[in-house]
C-alpha positions in Angstrom: -23.1 18.7 -13.1 -23.3 15.5 -15.1 -20.3 14.0 -13.4 -21.7 14.8 -9.9 -25.0 13.2 -10.8 -23.3 10.0 -12.1 -21.0 9.9 -9.1 -24.1 10.0 -6.8 -26.0 7.4 -8.9 -22.9 5.2 -8.9 -22.5 5.4 -5.1 -26.1 4.5 -4.8 -25.5 1.4 -6.9 -22.5 0.4 -4.8 -24.5 0.9 -1.6 -27.5 -1.1 -2.9 -25.2 -4.0 -3.8 -23.7 -3.9 -0.3 -27.2 -3.9 1.1 -28.1 -7.0 -1.0 -25.0 -8.8 0.4 -26.0 -7.8 3.9 -29.5 -9.2 3.4 -28.0 -12.5 2.4 -25.6 -12.8 5.3 -22.5 -11.4 3.7 -22.3 -8.0 5.4 -18.7 -7.4 6.4 -17.9 -10.9 5.2 -14.5 -11.4 3.5 -16.3 -12.5 0.3 -18.5 -9.4 0.1 -15.5 -7.6 -1.4 -15.3 -10.1 -4.2 -19.0 -10.0 -5.0 -19.2 -6.1 -5.0 -16.2 -5.5 -7.2 -17.0 -8.3 -9.7 -20.6 -7.4 -10.1 -19.7 -3.8 -10.4 -17.1 -4.7 -13.1 -19.7 -6.8 -15.0 -22.0 -3.7 -15.1 -19.1 -1.5 -16.2 -18.0 -3.8 -19.0 -21.5 -4.2 -20.2 -22.1 -0.5 -20.5 -18.7 0.1 -22.1 -19.5 -2.4 -24.8 -22.8 -0.6 -25.4 -21.0 2.7 -25.6 -18.4 1.5 -28.1 -21.0 -0.5 -30.2 -23.2 2.6 -30.6 -20.2 4.7 -31.7 -19.3 2.2 -34.4 -22.9 1.6 -35.5 -25.0 4.8 -34.7 -28.2 2.9 -35.7 -27.9 0.9 -32.5 -28.4 4.1 -30.5 -31.7 4.7 -32.2 -33.0 1.1 -31.7 -35.6 0.5 -29.1 -33.3 -2.1 -27.6 -29.6 -2.0 -28.6 -29.3 -5.5 -27.1 -32.0 -6.9 -29.3 -30.5 -5.1 -32.4 -27.1 -6.7 -31.7 -28.7 -10.1 -31.2 -30.2 -9.8 -34.6 -26.8 -9.3 -36.3 -25.3 -12.1 -38.3 -22.3 -13.9 -36.8 -20.0 -12.2 -39.4 -21.4 -8.7 -38.6 -21.0 -9.3 -34.8 -17.4 -10.4 -35.3 -16.7 -7.3 -37.4 -18.3 -5.1 -34.8 -16.1 -6.6 -32.1 -13.0 -6.3 -34.2 -13.7 -2.6 -34.6 -13.9 -2.0 -30.9 -10.9 -0.7 -28.9 -8.6 -3.2 -27.2 -9.9 -2.1 -23.7 -13.5 -3.2 -24.5 -14.5 -6.7 -23.4 -15.7 -9.0 -26.1 -19.3 -9.8 -25.2 -21.8 -12.1 -26.8 -25.6 -11.3 -26.8 -26.2 -13.9 -24.1 -23.7 -12.0 -21.9 -25.8 -8.8 -21.7 -27.4 -7.7 -18.5 -30.7 -7.4 -20.4 -30.5 -11.1 -21.4 -30.1 -12.2 -17.8 -32.8 -9.8 -16.7 -35.2 -11.5 -19.1 -34.2 -15.0 -17.9 -34.3 -14.3 -14.1 -37.3 -16.6 -13.6 -35.6 -19.5 -15.2 -34.8 -22.5 -13.0 -31.3 -22.5 -11.6 -30.8 -18.8 -12.3 -27.8 -18.6 -10.1 -26.0 -21.2 -12.3 -26.9 -19.2 -15.4 -25.6 -16.0 -13.8 -22.3 -17.7 -12.7 -21.9 -19.4 -16.1 -22.4 -16.1 -17.9 -19.7 -14.3 -15.8 -17.3 -17.2 -16.2 -17.8 -17.4 -19.9 -17.0 -13.6 -20.2 -13.9 -14.2 -18.2 -12.7 -17.1 -20.3 -13.6 -15.3 -23.6 -11.5 -12.3 -22.5 -8.8 -14.2 -20.6 -5.9 -13.0 -22.8 -6.8 -9.3 -22.1 -8.1 -9.3 -18.5 -6.3 -12.1 -16.7 -3.7 -11.2 -14.0 -0.8 -13.6 -13.7 1.0 -15.0 -10.7 4.8 -15.2 -10.6 4.4 -18.9 -11.4 2.4 -18.2 -14.6 -1.1 -19.1 -13.3 -3.8 -16.8 -14.6 -6.3 -15.3 -12.2 -9.5 -14.8 -14.3 -11.8 -11.9 -14.2 -14.8 -13.4 -12.5 -15.5 -16.1 -9.8 -18.8 -18.0 -9.5 -20.2 -15.3 -7.2 -23.4 -17.1 -6.1 -21.3 -19.8 -4.5 -20.2 -17.3 -1.8 -23.8 -17.7 -0.5 -23.6 -20.7 1.9 -27.3 -21.5 1.8 -27.8 -23.0 -1.7 -31.6 -22.4 -1.5 -31.0 -18.6 -1.5 -28.6 -18.4 -4.4 -31.2 -17.9 -7.2 -32.9 -15.1 -5.2 -29.6 -13.4 -4.5 -28.7 -13.3 -8.2 -32.1 -12.1 -9.1 -31.8 -9.2 -6.6 -28.4 -8.3 -8.1 -29.5 -8.4 -11.8 -32.5 -6.2 -10.9 -30.2 -3.5 -9.5 -27.9 -3.4 -12.6 -30.4 -2.1 -15.0 -31.3 1.1 -13.1 -28.9 3.4 -15.0 -26.1 3.2 -17.5 -22.5 4.5 -17.4 -22.6 5.2 -21.1 -22.8 9.0 -20.9 -19.8 9.2 -18.6 -17.2 7.4 -20.7 -16.0 10.6 -22.3 -15.3 12.2 -18.9 -11.8 12.6 -17.5 -10.4 10.1 -15.0 -11.1 12.2 -11.9 -14.6 10.7 -11.8 -13.1 7.2 -11.8 -10.5 8.1 -9.1 -13.3 9.2 -6.7 -15.5 6.2 -7.8 -12.7 3.7 -7.2 -11.9 5.1 -3.8 -15.5 4.9 -2.8 -15.8 1.4 -4.1 -13.0 0.0 -2.1 -13.2 2.2 1.0 -14.5 -0.7 3.2 -12.2 -3.3 1.8 -8.7 -1.6 1.8 -8.2 -0.9 5.5 -5.2 -1.8 7.6 -6.2 -5.2 8.9 -3.0 -5.7 10.8 -2.1 -8.8 8.8 1.3 -9.7 7.5 0.7 -8.0 4.2 -1.6 -5.1 5.3 -2.6 -2.9 2.4 -2.8 0.9 2.5 -4.6 3.3 0.3 -2.0 6.0 -0.4 -3.4 9.5 0.3 -4.3 11.7 -2.6 -1.8 14.4 -1.6 1.1 12.0 -1.6 0.2 10.6 -5.0 -0.4 14.0 -6.5 3.0 15.4 -5.2 4.9 12.4 -6.5 3.4 12.5 -10.0 3.7 16.3 -10.3 7.4 16.3 -9.4 8.3 13.2 -11.5 6.4 14.5 -14.5 6.3 18.4 -14.2 3.9 20.5 -16.3 6.7 21.5 -18.7 7.2 18.0 -20.0 3.6 16.8 -20.0 2.5 15.8 -23.5 6.1 15.3 -24.5 6.9 12.1 -22.6 5.9 8.9 -24.6 6.5 5.2 -24.9 7.8 4.9 -21.3 7.5 2.2 -18.6 6.0 2.9 -15.1 6.6 0.4 -12.3 5.5 -0.2 -8.8 7.0 -3.2 -7.0 4.5 -3.0 -4.1 1.5 -1.7 -6.1 -1.4 -2.3 -3.7 -4.6 -1.0 -5.4 -2.5 1.2 -7.8 -3.2 4.8 -6.6 0.4 5.9 -7.4 0.5 4.2 -10.8 -2.8 5.8 -11.8 -1.6 9.3 -10.9 1.6 9.0 -12.9 -0.1 7.4 -15.8 -2.5 10.3 -16.0 0.3 12.8 -15.8 2.1 11.1 -18.7 -1.0 10.1 -20.7 -2.7 6.7 -20.5 -1.7 5.8 -24.1 1.9 7.1 -23.7 3.0 4.7 -21.1 2.8 1.0 -20.0 2.2 0.0 -16.4 4.1 -2.8 -14.7 3.5 -4.0 -11.2 4.0 -6.8 -8.7 2.3 -7.3 -5.3 2.2 -10.3 -3.1 -1.5 -9.8 -2.3 -4.1 -11.4 -4.6 -6.7 -8.9 -3.3 -4.5 -6.0 -4.3 -3.8 -7.4 -7.7 -7.6 -7.8 -8.3 -8.1 -4.2 -7.2 -5.4 -2.9 -9.4 -6.9 -4.7 -12.4 -10.2 -3.0 -11.6 -8.4 0.3 -11.4 -6.7 -0.2 -14.8 -10.1 -1.1 -16.4 -11.7 2.0 -14.9 -8.8 4.3 -16.0 -8.4 3.3 -19.7 -5.2 1.2 -19.0 -6.5 -2.2 -20.0 -3.4 -2.7 -22.3 -1.2 -3.0 -19.2 -3.2 -5.7 -17.4 -0.8 -8.5 -18.7 2.0 -6.7 -16.8 0.2 -7.0 -13.5 1.8 -9.8 -11.5 0.8 -11.3 -8.1 4.0 -12.5 -6.3 6.8 -11.7 -3.9 8.8 -8.9 -5.5 11.7 -9.0 -3.0 12.3 -12.8 -3.4 11.1 -13.4 -6.9 11.1 -10.2 -9.0 9.1 -11.1 -12.1 9.7 -8.5 -14.8 12.8 -9.2 -17.0 14.5 -8.5 -20.2 15.9 -11.9 -21.0 17.5 -13.1 -17.9 18.3 -9.7 -16.5 15.8 -7.7 -14.4 13.9 -5.2 -16.4 14.8 -1.5 -16.0 12.1 1.2 -15.9 11.7 4.9 -16.8 9.6 5.7 -13.8 9.1 3.9 -10.5 6.6 4.9 -7.8 6.2 3.0 -4.5 4.7 3.1 -1.0 6.3 -0.1 0.2 5.5 -1.8 3.5 7.9 -0.4 6.1 8.2 -3.3 8.6 7.3 -6.9 8.1 8.5 -10.4 9.2 10.5 -11.8 6.3 12.6 -14.1 8.4 11.4 -17.2 6.6 13.2 -16.1 3.4 15.8 -13.7 4.8 18.8 -16.0 4.3 17.8 -16.6 0.7 18.1 -12.9 0.0 21.5 -12.7 1.7 23.2 -14.7 -1.1 25.5 -14.1 -4.1 22.5 -14.2 -6.4 21.0 -11.1 -4.8 24.2 -9.3 -3.8 24.3 -6.8 -6.6 20.6 -5.9 -6.1 20.8 -5.5 -2.4 24.1 -3.5 -2.5 23.7 -2.0 1.0 22.9 -5.3 2.7 19.9 -7.3 4.0 18.5 -6.6 7.5 19.4 -9.2 10.2 16.7 -11.2 11.9 16.3 -9.9 15.4 15.7 -12.1 18.4 12.6 -10.2 19.3 10.1 -8.1 17.4 10.6 -10.1 14.2 7.5 -8.4 12.7 9.5 -5.1 12.7 12.1 -6.1 10.2 12.8 -3.1 7.9 11.6 -4.6 4.6 11.4 -1.1 3.1 15.2 -1.1 2.9 14.9 -4.1 0.5 12.2 -2.5 -1.7 14.3 0.7 -1.9 17.4 -1.1 -3.0 15.4 -3.1 -5.5 13.9 0.2 -6.9 17.4 1.8 -7.3 18.6 -1.3 -9.1 15.6 -1.3 -11.3 16.0 2.2 -12.7 17.2 3.0 -16.2 20.3 5.3 -16.3 17.9 8.2 -17.1 15.1 6.9 -14.8 13.3 8.7 -12.0 11.6 7.3 -8.9 9.6 8.5 -6.0 9.4 6.3 -2.8 7.6 6.8 0.5 10.0 6.1 3.4 9.9 6.4 7.1 11.4 9.8 8.0 13.9 8.1 10.2 15.6 6.9 7.0 16.8 10.3 6.0 18.9 10.9 9.2 20.0 7.4 10.4 23.7 7.7 11.3 24.7 4.1 10.5 23.6 0.8 9.0 21.7 0.1 5.8 19.8 3.4 5.7 23.0 5.4 5.7 24.6 3.1 3.1 21.7 3.6 0.7 21.8 7.4 1.2 25.6 7.4 0.6 25.1 5.4 -2.6 22.5 7.9 -3.9 24.7 10.9 -3.1 28.1 9.5 -4.2 26.6 8.3 -7.5 24.8 11.6 -8.0 21.3 10.1 -8.5 19.2 12.0 -5.9 16.7 14.7 -6.8 15.5 15.5 -3.3 13.3 14.8 -0.3 10.0 16.1 1.0 9.3 15.5 4.7 5.6 15.2 5.1 3.4 16.2 8.1 2.7 13.6 10.8 -0.4 11.5 10.4 -0.6 12.0 6.6 -1.5 8.3 6.7 -4.4 7.8 9.0 -3.5 4.1 9.5 0.0 4.6 10.8 1.6 7.1 13.2 5.0 6.7 11.5 6.2 10.0 10.1 7.0 9.7 6.4 9.1 11.4 3.7 9.0 11.1 -0.1 12.4 10.3 -1.5 12.9 11.4 -5.1 15.6 9.6 -7.1 16.9 10.9 -10.5 19.7 8.9 -12.0 20.5 11.8 -14.3 20.5 14.6 -11.7 24.0 16.0 -11.3 22.8 19.4 -10.1 21.7 20.5 -6.6 19.4 18.4 -4.4 16.1 19.9 -3.1 15.1 19.3 0.5 11.7 20.4 1.8 10.4 20.4 5.3 6.6 20.3 4.9 6.0 18.9 8.4 4.4 22.1 9.6 1.7 22.1 6.9 -1.8 20.7 6.9 -4.9 20.6 9.0 -5.6 17.8 11.4 -9.0 16.0 11.2 -10.6 13.0 12.7 -10.8 9.9 10.5 -12.9 7.4 12.4 -10.8 6.5 15.5 -7.7 7.9 14.0 -6.4 11.4 13.4 -5.0 12.4 10.0 -3.5 15.5 8.4 -5.0 16.9 5.2 -3.0 19.2 2.9 -4.9 22.0 1.1 -4.5 22.3 -2.7 -2.5 25.5 -2.1 -0.1 23.6 0.2 0.3 20.8 -2.2 1.0 23.3 -5.0 3.6 25.1 -2.8 5.5 21.9 -2.3 5.4 21.0 -6.0 6.4 24.5 -7.2 9.3 24.9 -4.7 10.7 21.5 -5.6 10.4 21.8 -9.4 11.9 25.3 -9.4 14.5 24.5 -6.7 13.3 27.6 -4.9 14.8 28.4 -1.4 12.3 29.5 1.2 13.4 30.1 4.8 12.7 27.1 7.1 10.7 25.4 4.3 12.9 24.5 1.3 16.6 24.6 0.5 18.8 23.6 -2.4 22.1 21.9 -1.5 25.0 20.3 -3.3 26.1 16.7 -3.1 29.2 17.8 -1.4 27.3 19.6 1.3 25.3 16.5 2.0 28.4 14.4 2.3 29.8 16.8 4.9 26.7 16.5 6.9 27.1 12.7 7.2 24.7 12.2 4.3 21.7 13.6 6.2 18.7 14.5 4.0 16.9 16.5 6.7 16.1 20.0 5.4 16.4 21.5 8.8 20.2 20.8 9.0 20.8 23.0 6.0 18.6 26.0 6.9 20.6 29.2 7.6 20.5 30.3 11.3 19.3 33.9 11.1 20.5 36.5 13.7 18.5 39.7 13.7 20.5 42.8 14.4 18.9 46.0 15.8 20.5 49.4 15.4 21.0 51.1 18.8 22.4 54.5 19.8 25.1 54.6 22.6 22.5 55.9 25.1 20.0 53.1 24.2 22.7 50.5 24.5 23.8 51.8 27.9 20.2 52.0 29.1 19.6 48.3 28.1 22.8 47.2 29.8 21.9 49.0 33.0 18.5 47.3 33.0 20.1 43.9 32.5 22.6 44.6 35.3 19.8 45.6 37.7 17.8 42.4 36.9 20.9 40.3 37.4 21.6 42.0 40.8 18.0 41.2 41.9 18.4 37.6 40.9 21.7 37.3 42.8 20.1 38.8 45.9 17.2 36.3 45.6 19.6 33.5 45.2 21.6 34.5 48.3 18.4 34.7 50.4 17.4 31.2 49.3 20.9 29.9 50.1 20.6 31.2 53.7 17.1 29.8 54.1 18.2 26.3 53.0 21.2 26.3 55.3 19.1 27.3 58.3 16.6 24.5 57.5 19.4 21.9 57.2 20.9 23.0 60.5 17.6 22.1 62.2 17.5 18.6 60.8 18.2 16.0 63.6 18.6 12.2 63.4 16.0 10.4 65.6 17.6 7.5 67.2 
């Protein structure tokens, strides 16, 4: 009940911040996203600081104002308090607290004070919370948010409206809750800002069902709590849904997250997701940049290898401007199956997922595991790069299986998708599942999407992990069988064709044969009648001259 109440209060806070933005001309503006997420994050970090401070010094919880009690501490005592806090808690000064700004809101140039406060928090915590670009530039935690208001005369009032909303309730009582609260909260927070905009690097929010299935197969129940000190990587991370799910399956303190994504917006969303999900220690590993052309993460000069990789890469994209750079000796080993050619037309449909998939295979440790969303056409293509990648996986015995998902599992694309599971250590049979018939179709705005029930998700996971064979649903096949079938990974090609036999007596058999013969005679008679009728009509046709 507590979680539901806080979820409702949090949604109300988010909605009220959006309302403020709308009242100041920023409704559906590109900068609204930056304001909402940064102000929300300021509130979250403030309450997290309070929660940790009261745990370390219980007397603060009894004080009439914990902010005033901390302000009264000596410089040495405040330093000691901050040193005792966990590494995922922002280091705040008394002048950073929401209560301090609330008390100063009638001061002249309040917008400047508000912006200066957020910028000082960002600078003070730059080593922990800054995201890097591939060139080494640090993207700090906060912008000067009031400057997104074009009318300078309205900035003070805007910041006062914001600060008045932030004191309505506190997150403190929810910090001991499990991550499910934050997953729902994050999805609600970004729901209006993470839609397919049709741009060159359109971002998608991976459906919960896909993320759950990937995590539960990569880290099955029997090994949970036993995996530790592992690296998890996503080369096209987006807002981090897949990484969050696998991190929670392993344990937030048992793994380190690594990512790269060309979108600055996605990198900021991922940072927010890590903060909400107790994964602050991995923020230094979040890189904004072009993974395909300039992969960032390395051990020395060599590309870093990872224990787990999850990815929902873009399928098609115009990368003609750097295509020839990839088709070079430097990248030859990584792109072992080749680089797609630039077509004369439909350049925006270049199959970039083929490059991400090869990069993922190359980036796995010898014992590593990966789960990648691919277009279902990949699993049966008879030639080209797709087939070469499948052949590589099969011939090198590094394939765990494939789950073909229902159509419209992504509301934003009509492309049918499958989840490819790679296991560099799997020498046993490969599991193929055809889940295309599962799910319930629902309307999602103008689009239609398919939702899987919990039972359907669990059925997929259980069959895959146990390698259970179930007629027309799941099958377990050898690498040799796959090679014989031209390396097809479509489950349907391996299902047994079942012929049902019915026991008949001689009399029953003869009776059925007589019935078939009579039916056939009737059809022949009907056919002969039609033949005579057609000939008669043709004979009456004359040519008018």
